[in-house]
C-alpha positions as CSV (number, residue, x, y, z in Angstrom):
1,M,2.6,109.3,-176.9
2,N,1.9,107.5,-180.1
3,K,0.1,109.3,-182.9
4,N,-2.8,106.8,-182.8
5,E,-2.9,107.0,-179.0
6,Q,-5.2,109.6,-177.4
7,V,-4.6,110.2,-173.7
8,S,-7.3,112.1,-171.8
9,F,-6.5,115.5,-170.3
10,E,-7.3,114.1,-166.8
11,E,-4.5,111.5,-167.2
12,I,-2.1,114.1,-168.5
13,F,-3.1,116.4,-165.6
14,K,-2.4,113.7,-163.0
15,Q,0.9,112.8,-164.6
16,N,2.1,116.4,-165.0
17,E,0.6,118.6,-162.3
18,R,3.9,118.6,-160.4
19,R,5.6,120.2,-163.3
20,V,3.6,123.4,-162.6
21,Y,4.8,123.4,-159.0
22,Y,8.3,122.6,-160.1
23,H,8.5,125.7,-162.3
24,I,6.9,127.9,-159.7
25,H,9.5,126.8,-157.3
26,Q,12.4,127.1,-159.8
27,L,11.4,130.6,-160.6
28,R,11.1,131.4,-156.9
29,I,7.6,132.7,-157.2
30,Q,5.5,133.2,-154.1
31,D,2.0,132.1,-155.0
32,P,-0.3,132.4,-151.9
33,L,-3.4,133.0,-154.1
34,Q,-2.4,130.2,-156.6
35,E,-2.6,132.6,-159.5
36,F,0.6,131.2,-161.0
37,Y,-0.6,127.6,-160.4
38,R,-3.8,128.4,-162.4
39,E,-1.7,130.0,-165.2
40,G,0.4,126.8,-165.3
41,L,-2.8,124.7,-165.6
42,I,-4.1,126.8,-168.4
43,A,-0.8,126.5,-170.2
44,M,-1.0,122.7,-169.7
45,W,-4.5,122.6,-171.0
46,K,-3.7,124.6,-174.1
47,T,-0.6,122.6,-174.7
48,Y,-2.5,119.4,-174.5
49,G,-4.7,120.6,-177.4
50,T,-1.8,121.8,-179.6
51,Y,0.8,119.1,-179.1
52,H,2.1,117.2,-182.1
53,P,4.2,114.1,-181.4
54,D,6.6,114.9,-184.2
55,E,7.7,118.1,-182.3
56,G,9.4,116.1,-179.5
57,P,8.6,114.5,-176.2
58,F,5.4,115.6,-174.4
59,A,7.3,116.4,-171.2
60,T,9.8,118.7,-173.0
61,Y,7.0,120.6,-174.7
62,F,5.1,121.0,-171.4
63,N,8.1,122.3,-169.6
64,F,8.8,124.9,-172.3
65,I,5.2,126.1,-172.5
66,I,4.5,126.1,-168.8
67,R,7.8,127.9,-167.9
68,N,7.3,130.6,-170.6
69,R,3.7,131.2,-169.5
70,L,4.7,131.6,-165.9
71,I,7.5,134.1,-166.8
72,K,5.1,136.0,-169.0
73,F,2.5,136.2,-166.2
74,L,5.2,137.2,-163.7
75,R,6.3,140.1,-166.0
76,K,2.7,141.2,-166.4
77,K,2.2,141.2,-162.6
78,Q,5.3,143.2,-162.1
79,N,4.3,145.7,-164.7
80,D,0.9,146.1,-163.1
81,L,2.5,147.3,-159.8
């Protein structure tokens, strides 16, 4: 994404929704209530608002933020048990 180019969140969502599912699968998370999916979407939405092109590729930034958010949420859920 170019600094002068602004892509809508809907476009970003369509292009990257599968990343959330990918990380849920890679972390072997069972998500029947889609709580983790929602957390991934929240992470994606917040990331969209804070991304700076000079920090690296958008995909790498998304992967880092989404994965960490899911791990944090997983730990929280385990501690609540």
